[in-house]
N, C-alpha and C positions, 0 to 999 in steps of 0.2 A: 483692330479686329476686322477679319474679311466679313464680307456679305453674310455668306454661308455661315459662319459662327453667331452673327447678330440673328439671322434667321432662327436658328436653332435654339438661342437664349428665348427668344419671343416665345416660340412655341413651347417650350418648356414651362415659361412662365404662365402661360394661357392654360396648359393642361393642370399645372396644379393649381391655380385659381378656382377652375372648373370642378376639379376634384375635392378641393377645400370645402366650397360651397356645397357640393352635393353631400359630402358626408356631415355637414353643419345640420343639414335637413332630414337626417335619418332618425326613425324612432329608436327609443331606448331598446326593445328586445333586440332589433337589427344588431345595433351597436355592442350589444353584451355578445351576441354569437360572433360578431367579427373579432371582438377583443379575445374571446375563446379560443377561435379558430388562428389567431395572430400568435396567441400563446403556445398553442399547440405546435404550430410550425417552427416558431425558434427553439422549442425543446427539442424537436427532431433534427433540427440543424446543427445542434450542438452535440448531438450523438448519432451520427449516421448508422444506418443499419448494416450489419455485417454481411456481405453479399458473396463473400468468398467461402461460407459454410463453416467458417471458425478456424480453418486452416492457415490464414494469412499469417498470423504471427507465430505460430510453432515453426512453420517453414522458413519464414524470415529468420527466426533465431538460429535455426539449423545452418541455414547458407551463411550466416554470419560467422558461427561458430567453427564452419569447415574454411572459412576463409581466412580466419583468425590462424588457426592450427597450421595452414599450408604457408601463410606468411612466417610464422614463428619457426616452423621447422626448416623453410629454405634459408631464413637468416642466421640461425644460431647454430644448426648443427653442421658439425665439421665436414668439410668436403673430402670426399676419398679421391685420394690421388691416384692415377692409373699406375701401373707397374712401369716403372722406367725401362727402357730397351735393355739396358745393360742387366739389369735385375731379371728380366724375362729370358735373356740370353743364359743366365747363370742357373735358371730352375733346374734344367736337366742334371746339372752335376750335383746340385743338392740332393736330388732325387737318388741319384747313383751313390751317393755318401750315405743316405739313408738306407738304401736296399744293401749295402754291405754290412751295416750294423743290423739289421732287421732279421726276423725269423721269415721263413720260406713262406709261411701263410700270408704274411704282409707283402712281400715281393709279388706273390700271386694278383693279391688286391690290386697293388698299384698297376700290374700289367693289364689287369683288367679296367681299372679307370683310364689307363692311357689309351688303351682300344676303345672303349666307348667315349673318350673325347675324340678320338677321330673319326669316328661314326658320326657322332653329332656336327661335327665340323663338314664332314662329308655330306648330309644331309640339310644342312643350313646354308 
């Protein structure tokens, strides 16, 4: 042991002996008050007060629930693959075939949707 540790151990032993001797000389009412205070302190230490205003557990539970849901959704939902370039190139041909067999109202709706898509592309 180093000298510092020996000095600390001696100091602790002296303080302990002094406090033990002082507590032995206390009268009974003082000892009873000290025991009661100790019991109250131990009871409070076992159940700390809720300083968060009661929102700590519900907020933690909600955060945990959201985290678990996000994890499940990212792991188990099927991944949506983007259109292959070849399929994207064939899309106008499919629209044209649909237009040939469709009513004039549907053709107008498709033309409007195509125009709208072009407007959105220009704006974005």
